Backbone bond lengths (Angstrom), bond angles and torsions (degrees), N, CA, C in turn:
res aa  C-N    CA-C-N  psi(-1)  N-CA   C-N-CA  omega(-1)  CA-C   N-CA-C  phi
1 X - - - 1.456 - - 1.509 111.51 -
2 X 1.350 115.51 -44.44 1.479 120.61 178.95 1.521 110.50 -61.18
3 X 1.352 117.18 -40.42 1.469 121.21 179.00 1.515 111.02 -63.80
4 X 1.342 116.06 -37.19 1.469 120.48 179.96 1.522 109.78 -66.66
5 X 1.341 116.50 -43.52 1.472 121.14 177.60 1.517 110.70 -59.68
6 X 1.353 115.27 -43.77 1.470 120.30 -179.33 1.527 110.04 -62.59
7 X 1.327 117.07 -44.00 1.466 121.60 -179.28 1.516 110.82 -62.83
8 X 1.341 117.06 -39.19 1.471 120.88 178.28 1.538 110.33 -66.11
9 X 1.332 115.45 -42.24 1.465 120.37 -179.65 1.532 110.87 -65.06
10 X 1.327 115.26 -38.64 1.465 120.38 -177.91 1.534 111.30 -62.88
11 X 1.333 115.64 -32.59 1.474 120.20 179.98 1.532 111.85 -64.94
12 X 1.340 115.38 -24.07 1.465 120.21 -176.80 1.527 112.55 -86.16
13 X 1.334 116.03 -4.81 1.471 120.73 -178.97 1.526 109.69 -109.30
14 X 1.324 116.15 123.01 1.469 120.59 176.57 1.513 108.91 -84.96
15 X 1.337 116.69 109.87 1.472 121.68 -175.51 1.522 112.44 -69.00
16 X 1.335 117.22 -14.07 1.469 120.66 -177.92 1.521 112.79 -92.29
17 X 1.330 115.72 -1.40 1.479 120.01 -177.13 1.513 111.00 -109.71
18 X 1.331 115.02 139.60 1.455 120.78 167.54 1.521 106.33 -100.07
19 X 1.301 116.45 107.69 1.466 121.30 -174.26 1.515 112.43 -75.19
20 X 1.344 115.47 156.29 1.470 119.46 167.79 1.519 107.05 -64.64
21 X 1.355 118.93 150.17 1.454 120.72 -177.89 1.521 114.84 -52.09
22 X 1.360 116.50 -45.86 1.465 120.46 -179.02 1.534 111.07 -63.76
23 X 1.329 116.78 -40.56 1.472 121.03 179.22 1.530 110.33 -64.00
24 X 1.324 115.60 -41.80 1.477 120.50 -178.16 1.538 110.15 -62.53
25 X 1.317 117.08 -46.00 1.467 121.24 -179.05 1.519 110.36 -64.91
26 X 1.335 116.57 -43.32 1.480 119.65 178.71 1.520 110.11 -60.27
27 X 1.339 116.77 -40.94 1.458 121.31 -178.75 1.530 110.88 -66.49
28 X 1.327 116.81 -42.51 1.464 120.61 178.13 1.518 110.77 -59.62
29 X 1.338 116.40 -42.91 1.478 120.87 178.01 1.528 110.25 -63.49
30 X 1.315 116.10 -41.12 1.472 121.18 -176.22 1.526 113.01 -66.59
31 X 1.341 116.44 -40.25 1.474 119.20 -173.74 1.540 113.20 -91.64
32 X 1.334 117.59 -4.33 1.470 119.72 178.14 1.543 108.33 -67.67
33 X 1.320 117.19 121.67 1.450 119.91 -174.08 1.527 114.61 -127.46
34 X 1.319 117.04 7.98 1.476 119.93 179.51 1.535 109.89 -69.18
35 X 1.311 115.76 161.49 1.476 120.02 -177.77 1.527 111.73 -85.98
36 X 1.334 116.86 3.51 1.467 120.77 176.66 1.525 108.13 -120.71
37 X 1.319 116.20 168.17 1.456 121.60 -179.43 1.536 109.13 -79.49
38 X 1.322 115.25 96.95 1.478 120.30 -174.12 1.545 112.22 -67.92
39 X 1.314 114.35 150.33 1.458 120.89 175.15 1.530 109.25 -82.08
40 X 1.322 117.37 139.66 1.459 121.96 174.78 1.523 107.42 -96.99
41 X 1.313 117.34 124.66 1.464 122.38 -176.34 1.517 110.90 -120.83
42 X 1.320 114.68 143.25 1.474 121.04 174.95 1.526 107.83 -109.89
43 X 1.327 114.97 131.20 1.479 120.82 174.80 1.520 107.76 -115.60
44 X 1.319 115.52 124.94 1.456 121.07 -178.35 1.521 109.97 -120.62
45 X 1.333 116.79 128.39 1.468 118.92 174.45 1.511 107.47 -103.14
46 X 1.343 113.89 117.62 1.467 120.91 -177.76 1.526 111.90 -97.80
47 X 1.305 115.99 152.13 1.459 121.08 177.63 1.501 111.54 -81.99
48 X 1.336 115.75 62.16 1.453 121.78 179.12 1.521 109.91 -134.51
49 X 1.313 115.81 160.05 1.462 121.23 174.71 1.528 108.53 -112.91
50 X 1.345 117.61 100.23 1.479 121.20 -174.68 1.525 113.48 -61.89
51 X 1.335 118.18 -12.98 1.469 120.57 177.97 1.519 110.53 -67.52
52 X 1.327 116.36 -24.27 1.460 120.99 179.48 1.515 109.73 -94.55
53 X 1.314 117.09 127.19 1.475 121.70 -175.94 1.515 112.76 -56.34
54 X 1.365 116.29 -35.22 1.473 118.77 -177.21 1.535 112.70 -81.33
55 X 1.346 116.76 3.36 1.489 119.05 177.88 1.526 111.19 -120.60
56 X 1.314 117.27 9.51 1.465 119.73 178.26 1.542 109.34 -77.73
57 X 1.291 115.29 137.32 1.472 120.77 177.83 1.536 107.23 -115.25
58 X 1.305 115.44 113.46 1.457 119.45 -178.19 1.510 110.57 -148.77
59 X 1.292 116.41 140.54 1.479 119.85 179.62 1.503 109.93 174.08
60 X 1.329 114.86 -158.46 1.471 120.42 179.17 1.519 107.85 -147.80
61 X 1.323 115.74 152.56 1.448 121.91 -179.35 1.513 109.54 -139.21
62 X 1.314 116.98 139.79 1.463 121.37 176.14 1.523 108.33 -88.07
63 X 1.335 116.87 112.91 1.453 120.97 176.92 1.531 108.20 -77.05
64 X 1.334 118.30 127.37 1.480 120.61 -173.66 1.513 114.05 -59.11
65 X 1.343 117.04 -26.38 1.466 119.04 -177.70 1.525 113.14 -113.34
66 X 1.341 116.17 15.46 1.456 120.71 179.20 1.526 112.62 66.75
67 X 1.326 116.38 -173.03 1.461 120.99 -178.41 1.521 112.28 -110.93
68 X 1.330 115.75 -8.25 1.471 118.45 -177.42 1.524 113.03 81.12
69 X 1.332 115.85 1.56 1.458 120.40 -179.63 1.504 110.14 -110.15
70 X 1.324 116.20 139.59 1.469 120.74 175.65 1.521 107.66 -77.31
71 X 1.319 116.69 120.02 1.466 122.32 -176.48 1.522 110.60 -97.57
72 X 1.326 116.01 125.47 1.459 121.29 177.01 1.527 108.67 -89.72
73 X 1.322 116.25 120.59 1.469 122.00 -175.49 1.513 111.35 -110.27
74 X 1.344 116.25 128.48 1.459 123.06 174.39 1.531 108.22 -108.59
75 X 1.304 116.43 132.58 1.473 120.98 178.83 1.525 110.34 -121.34
76 X 1.324 114.38 128.60 1.475 121.29 173.17 1.525 107.19 -95.32
77 X 1.311 117.08 108.05 1.469 120.70 -178.75 1.526 109.41 -163.57
78 X 1.328 114.78 163.74 1.473 120.97 177.78 1.531 110.23 -130.24
79 X 1.318 114.78 162.94 1.467 120.62 172.80 1.503 114.96 58.38
80 X 1.346 114.75 -132.14 1.484 120.59 -176.76 1.522 111.88 -60.97
81 X 1.340 116.99 -36.26 1.459 120.88 -179.75 1.523 112.04 -68.09
82 X 1.335 116.30 -33.43 1.459 121.17 175.32 1.525 110.56 -65.58
83 X 1.330 115.57 -42.59 1.485 120.37 177.40 1.517 110.87 -64.94
84 X 1.342 115.79 -39.09 1.472 120.66 178.68 1.533 110.80 -61.45
85 X 1.341 115.00 -40.97 1.464 120.88 178.99 1.539 110.96 -62.46
86 X 1.332 115.14 -44.95 1.462 120.62 -179.58 1.534 111.25 -63.06
87 X 1.337 114.82 -42.38 1.463 119.20 -179.97 1.536 112.29 -66.23
88 X 1.327 115.76 -28.75 1.479 120.53 -179.10 1.528 112.12 -81.63
89 X 1.353 115.49 -8.77 1.470 118.54 176.89 1.509 116.31 103.55
90 X 1.363 117.45 16.95 1.451 120.10 176.93 1.534 109.53 -60.96
91 X 1.324 116.76 142.05 1.474 120.31 -178.41 1.527 112.64 -81.15
92 X 1.337 115.83 -32.38 1.470 120.91 178.93 1.506 108.92 -137.95
93 X 1.326 116.28 133.54 1.476 121.05 178.79 1.511 108.74 -135.06
94 X 1.318 116.81 133.77 1.454 119.73 179.20 1.507 111.23 -177.24
95 X 1.317 115.61 -169.82 1.465 120.83 179.96 1.523 108.60 -138.73
96 X 1.339 116.98 -110.47 1.483 120.25 179.68 1.527 112.01 -57.05
97 X 1.338 115.99 -34.94 1.471 119.53 -179.39 1.521 112.15 -62.74
98 X 1.331 117.07 -39.16 1.473 121.91 178.74 1.534 111.22 -71.46
99 X 1.345 115.25 -39.04 1.463 119.98 177.94 1.537 108.54 -59.75
100 X 1.340 116.18 -46.04 1.464 120.86 -179.57 1.521 111.63 -64.11
101 X 1.324 116.69 -39.45 1.477 121.38 -179.54 1.527 110.13 -60.24
102 X 1.332 115.62 -42.65 1.469 120.04 -179.28 1.523 110.48 -72.14
103 X 1.325 116.36 -42.63 1.478 121.02 -178.36 1.533 112.25 -66.90
104 X 1.309 115.40 -47.33 1.482 120.23 -172.18 1.520 114.28 -87.86
105 X 1.332 116.01 -34.20 1.474 119.33 -177.47 1.529 113.41 -101.47
106 X 1.338 115.95 -12.07 1.463 120.01 -175.39 1.516 111.80 67.97
107 X 1.333 115.46 25.76 1.477 121.17 -177.20 1.526 111.55 -70.37
108 X 1.342 116.49 128.75 1.472 121.53 177.78 1.526 109.31 -139.21
109 X 1.309 115.88 46.52 1.460 120.60 -176.89 1.509 114.73 -82.90
110 X 1.325 117.55 39.40 1.456 122.98 -178.93 1.520 109.80 -143.95
111 X 1.348 115.72 162.74 1.479 120.49 179.09 1.528 112.06 -104.03
112 X 1.328 115.75 -33.17 1.470 121.00 -176.43 1.528 108.36 -133.18
113 X 1.335 115.38 136.00 1.467 121.08 174.38 1.512 109.27 -113.35
114 X 1.326 116.40 127.12 1.455 122.41 179.07 1.519 107.69 -120.76
115 X 1.333 116.95 142.86 1.458 120.36 -178.11 1.540 110.98 -140.21
116 X 1.321 116.15 146.75 1.456 120.01 170.95 1.523 106.97 -75.23
117 X 1.318 119.18 148.88 1.465 120.87 -179.97 1.516 114.97 -53.23
118 X 1.357 116.24 -35.31 1.471 118.32 -179.35 1.529 113.01 -76.93
119 X 1.341 116.96 -4.03 1.468 120.40 177.32 1.539 111.11 -95.24
120 X 1.321 117.11 -10.62 1.465 120.73 -171.55 1.539 114.37 -65.31
121 X 1.346 115.96 -23.31 1.475 118.25 177.85 1.513 110.23 -61.46
122 X 1.332 116.94 -43.56 1.473 119.74 179.11 1.526 111.64 -79.46
123 X 1.341 116.99 -36.03 1.457 120.78 -179.42 1.543 110.81 -66.81
124 X 1.327 114.79 -27.54 1.469 119.60 179.23 1.529 112.71 -58.26
125 X 1.321 116.75 -25.30 1.477 121.01 178.53 1.529 111.61 -64.78
126 X 1.336 116.39 -17.63 1.461 120.59 -176.90 1.531 112.50 -94.67
127 X 1.324 116.36 6.82 1.447 121.38 -177.07 1.523 114.97 -51.42
128 X 1.319 115.76 -44.44 1.473 120.13 -177.21 1.513 112.14 -69.40
129 X 1.331 116.41 -25.86 1.471 120.01 -179.65 1.535 110.93 -88.28
130 X 1.347 116.05 -49.41 1.455 119.98 -174.47 1.533 113.32 -84.12
131 X 1.344 116.39 -31.65 1.459 121.03 -178.00 1.518 114.69 -53.38
132 X 1.333 117.96 -57.15 1.470 120.50 -178.74 1.542 114.02 -60.02
133 X 1.327 116.14 -23.87 1.452 120.08 -179.49 1.529 112.00 -91.42
134 X 1.327 116.34 0.32 1.464 119.90 -179.37 1.520 113.64 69.28
135 X 1.342 116.63 24.73 1.457 120.96 -175.09 1.538 113.17 -109.62
136 X 1.321 116.39 2.98 1.453 120.60 -179.76 1.531 111.09 -71.61
137 X 1.336 118.71 129.45 1.467 120.60 176.80 1.531 110.13 -55.26
138 X 1.337 114.43 139.02 1.468 119.89 -175.73 1.539 109.62 -147.29
139 X 1.348 117.48 132.71 1.462 118.67 179.11 1.517 114.23 -58.32
140 X 1.339 117.97 -30.19 1.482 121.82 -178.67 1.528 112.52 -64.44
141 X 1.329 116.28 -26.89 1.468 119.44 -178.71 1.533 111.31 -103.08
142 X 1.326 116.90 5.79 1.459 120.10 178.73 1.522 113.41 77.50
143 X 1.347 116.67 16.23 1.471 119.56 -178.34 1.514 113.02 -100.53
144 X 1.341 117.34 2.14 1.463 122.01 168.17 1.519 105.07 -120.74
145 X 1.330 116.23 105.57 1.463 120.12 -172.77 1.531 111.12 -161.81
146 X 1.322 115.81 153.98 1.477 119.91 173.14 1.525 109.76 -88.32
147 X 1.372 116.24 -14.09 1.469 119.78 178.54 1.531 108.41 -85.61
148 X 1.328 115.19 64.08 1.456 122.37 -173.02 1.528 113.17 -61.16
149 X 1.324 115.58 -44.81 1.477 119.17 -178.28 1.506 112.42 -56.53
150 X 1.334 117.19 -47.84 1.473 121.53 -179.11 1.537 110.64 -66.17
151 X 1.327 116.25 -40.17 1.464 119.89 -178.69 1.545 110.65 -61.83
152 X 1.335 115.55 -45.18 1.479 119.78 179.41 1.517 109.14 -63.98
153 X 1.321 118.04 -46.57 1.480 121.92 -178.49 1.517 111.18 -60.56
154 X 1.351 116.35 -42.62 1.468 120.48 -178.68 1.528 111.60 -61.87
155 X 1.347 116.50 -47.47 1.463 119.57 -178.00 1.528 110.73 -68.75
156 X 1.318 117.26 -34.11 1.450 120.75 177.74 1.554 109.84 -66.83
157 X 1.343 115.01 -32.45 1.474 120.31 -175.44 1.527 112.91 -84.68
158 X 1.321 118.41 -10.76 1.459 118.51 178.36 1.516 115.96 129.43
159 X 1.331 117.34 17.43 1.447 120.09 175.87 1.521 108.78 -74.33
160 X 1.328 117.78 131.35 1.455 120.69 -178.79 1.547 109.24 -125.07
161 X 1.314 114.97 149.18 1.431 119.76 177.47 1.538 110.95 -92.59
162 X 1.320 116.19 151.84 1.456 120.34 173.64 1.534 107.83 -135.68
163 X 1.327 114.99 146.39 1.473 118.75 177.62 1.531 108.69 -157.86
164 X 1.329 116.44 143.95 1.456 119.88 179.91 1.512 110.62 -74.52
165 X 1.333 114.74 132.74 1.456 120.79 174.05 1.527 106.83 -99.96
166 X 1.330 116.49 -163.40 1.474 119.78 178.30 1.529 109.78 -59.29
167 X 1.300 116.88 148.46 1.478 123.91 179.66 1.529 111.90 64.11
168 X 1.327 117.11 16.96 1.476 119.46 175.20 1.509 114.68 73.91
169 X 1.333 117.28 21.86 1.454 121.27 -178.75 1.545 112.50 -85.34
170 X 1.334 115.03 140.88 1.457 121.61 175.02 1.520 107.81 -128.39
171 X 1.340 116.13 133.18 1.473 121.19 178.52 1.517 108.50 -121.06
172 X 1.339 116.68 125.14 1.459 120.92 -178.25 1.535 110.67 -139.55
173 X 1.338 117.99 130.47 1.462 120.58 174.62 1.519 110.39 -74.45
174 X 1.332 117.61 138.62 1.488 119.18 -179.79 1.542 111.56 -120.62
175 X 1.336 117.21 10.22 1.451 118.70 178.06 1.515 112.47 143.30
176 X 1.305 115.98 -162.75 1.457 123.66 -179.23 1.517 110.41 -116.78
177 X 1.330 115.93 156.94 1.463 122.20 178.60 1.547 109.93 -57.06
178 X 1.324 117.14 -31.06 1.469 121.71 -178.47 1.525 113.07 -73.25
179 X 1.335 117.82 -13.01 1.455 120.89 178.91 1.536 109.97 -62.73
180 X 1.322 115.70 148.95 1.464 119.88 172.41 1.536 107.69 -66.08
181 X 1.358 116.61 146.49 1.479 119.36 -179.40 1.522 113.29 -52.87
182 X 1.342 116.02 -39.09 1.482 120.38 -178.41 1.517 112.01 -61.25
183 X 1.334 115.81 -38.03 1.480 120.21 -179.13 1.526 110.12 -71.80
184 X 1.325 117.79 -38.97 1.453 120.35 177.18 1.525 110.09 -65.15
185 X 1.339 116.78 -40.84 1.460 120.24 -179.07 1.542 111.08 -66.28
186 X 1.316 115.32 -39.06 1.493 118.72 178.73 1.510 109.82 -61.94
187 X 1.331 117.35 -43.19 1.461 121.42 177.02 1.522 111.11 -65.91
188 X 1.341 117.36 -40.60 1.455 122.73 -179.83 1.535 110.63 -59.08
189 X 1.342 115.75 -51.74 1.465 118.93 -177.96 1.518 112.83 -67.97
190 X 1.323 116.82 -31.82 1.480 119.73 176.58 1.524 109.60 -61.37
191 X 1.342 115.84 -43.08 1.464 120.81 178.76 1.511 111.44 -65.40
192 X 1.334 117.98 -49.88 1.472 122.53 -176.59 1.544 109.60 -60.87
193 X 1.335 117.04 -45.27 1.473 120.08 179.80 1.515 111.82 -62.44
194 X 1.335 115.79 -37.20 1.472 119.94 178.55 1.512 110.81 -64.94
195 X 1.331 117.30 -45.25 1.467 121.20 178.92 1.518 111.97 -61.62
196 X 1.322 116.77 -36.92 1.462 121.14 178.01 1.541 110.20 -67.25
197 X 1.324 115.70 -40.51 1.467 119.97 -178.78 1.507 112.77 -65.32
198 X 1.331 117.29 -32.15 1.478 120.64 -176.59 1.517 112.60 -96.28
199 X 1.321 116.60 16.37 1.483 120.18 179.63 1.528 110.37 -55.17
200 X 1.336 118.09 124.86 1.469 120.49 -179.59 1.545 110.43 -66.51
201 X 1.311 116.23 141.33 1.479 121.03 178.95 1.527 110.49 -59.85
202 X 1.334 116.77 -28.68 1.472 121.05 -176.69 1.545 114.06 -79.31
203 X 1.338 115.23 -8.91 1.480 119.62 -178.87 1.519 109.69 -71.95
204 X 1.313 117.80 127.48 1.472 122.28 -178.57 1.523 110.47 -114.76
205 X 1.330 115.40 154.80 1.453 119.80 177.12 1.522 111.82 75.04
206 X 1.335 116.81 -160.77 1.441 122.10 -179.93 1.526 110.69 -64.57
207 X 1.324 116.37 126.05 1.485 120.30 -176.25 1.521 110.81 -85.17
208 X 1.332 117.76 -53.28 1.467 121.49 178.05 1.521 108.85 -84.73
209 X 1.329 117.34 91.75 1.472 120.01 -176.55 1.523 112.61 -75.30
210 X 1.324 116.98 -46.55 1.461 119.31 179.35 1.520 110.52 -156.21
211 X 1.330 116.01 151.59 1.475 122.04 176.77 1.523 107.92 -133.37
212 X 1.318 116.05 132.65 1.466 120.74 177.45 1.525 108.02 -131.18
213 X 1.344 114.26 137.32 1.456 120.50 175.62 1.523 108.65 -113.65
214 X 1.331 117.19 137.56 1.462 119.35 -179.84 1.529 109.58 -151.48
215 X 1.326 116.02 162.48 1.447 121.71 171.99 1.527 107.23 -102.07
216 X 1.304 117.18 168.14 1.479 121.98 -175.41 1.516 113.38 -49.16
217 X 1.324 116.71 -46.39 1.458 121.35 -175.28 1.525 113.77 -108.38
218 X 1.333 116.32 5.32 1.461 119.61 -174.36 1.503 113.97 -105.19
219 X 1.330 117.62 166.48 1.465 122.93 177.95 1.535 111.18 -72.78
220 X 1.325 115.58 158.65 1.466 120.39 178.57 1.533 111.72 -75.41
221 X 1.314 116.94 143.55 1.459 122.90 176.15 1.523 107.47 -117.01
222 X 1.329 117.40 118.69 1.459 121.71 -178.25 1.515 111.94 -70.99
223 X 1.328 114.97 138.54 1.467 121.96 178.25 1.519 108.32 -113.61
224 X 1.325 116.10 142.22 1.471 120.74 175.72 1.546 107.95 -68.77
225 X 1.359 118.74 111.15 1.463 119.65 -173.70 1.534 113.70 -67.56
226 X 1.353 115.81 -34.51 1.473 118.73 179.52 1.540 111.03 -65.20
227 X 1.343 114.32 -42.35 1.466 119.15 -179.04 1.531 109.97 -67.90
228 X 1.329 116.64 -39.35 1.461 120.35 178.95 1.510 111.86 -60.58
229 X 1.352 115.54 -43.66 1.463 121.36 -179.31 1.521 110.83 -67.29
230 X 1.351 116.15 -41.12 1.469 121.82 -177.81 1.519 110.69 -69.04
231 X 1.350 116.20 -48.18 1.449 119.57 -178.62 1.511 112.81 -66.74
232 X 1.341 115.38 -33.61 1.455 119.14 178.93 1.513 113.18 -58.67
233 X 1.316 116.42 -37.27 1.469 120.62 -179.06 1.509 112.95 -68.62
234 X 1.356 115.83 -23.34 1.478 118.82 -177.12 1.515 112.72 -94.75
235 X 1.363 116.50 -6.51 1.472 119.06 -177.74 1.515 112.04 -77.15
C-alpha cells in the first residue's frame, strides 16, 4: 500500500523541473499521504569537498518555527551547571553515570548531547560511539558550552544541527507536513541563508549545487537553488 501511495505521489512531481521554493513546499504538502504527520526535510548539495578541513560545513541554526518534533536533550554537567540544565528542561543530566550508561548499556535514548567544556575529558571516551552518529558534543554546533541553560532552551525550541556528509550533502528537517506553508517557508529560508553565510572561503565554483524538499514517505521535489538563494536574501 505504501509503495502504491509513493508511486501515485511520484506521478505528481515533474523530475525535469526545478520548482520555485514555495511551489515545492506546497507540492510536498499536497502529495504527503502517510497516516502520520510526516517530517519535511531539505537536502542541499553544496559545492564543497568535506574531505578537506577548510571545506567542511558544520553548525547549528535556530528554526523560527521549530521542527514539530519533541527533542530529547542529554547534558553532561556537574554542580550548578547540572541544576541549570534541569531548570532549562533537559531530559537527562549526569556525568560519569551517563558516560557509563552509554558505554556499558549502549543507551542512546536522546537526540542531542550537550556538555560543559570541563566535562569533555570524560565525554571524549564516547567518541567511537557518538562520533559516527553525529551526536558528539562539538563547540561548532553550540553543544560544548558553559551557557547550558540557553543551549538546552535553544535545542528544545527548534535549534537543529547541520553537517556535510559525503558528496557535500546536508540533510535538515524544517518542520511537519501539518505546518502552515508560511511557517515551513520561514524555516526553509532561515536554513538556506545560514548555509550561504557559512560558505567556506575555499569553496570554488557554484556553491548551492542542488536543493530537494521531501516528506518522510514522499518523493523528492527539486528546488531551483539560484532562486532559493536570491529569494532568501529578500525575506
